[in-house]
N, C-alpha and C positions, 0 to 999 in steps of 0.2 A: 420321272411314272414311267414305270413299268406297261408292256402296250399292253398284260393280260389285267390290267388295272382296268386300264382304259377302254378295252373291248366289255369288259363287264358293267361298268359306266353304263355305258351307250345302251346295253341290252336294259340294262336296267330303268336309263329314261324312257327306251322305246314305251315299254311298258307302261311304264307311269302315266306317257302320252297317251297310249290308247285307252287306257281307265279314267282319265280325266274326261278325255274327248268322246267317251259314252256317256260318262258320266251327265257333263254337259257340255254342248257342243262350242267349239271354236269360233263357231260362226256367231251367235252371240254379242260376242266380245269388237 
């Protein structure tokens, strides 16, 4: 797996986590 591909997925995951935490906080889990 190339570095660019890995960095791209890290950014996607970061945005995804921010979206989920904004929708419903992980503190409930």
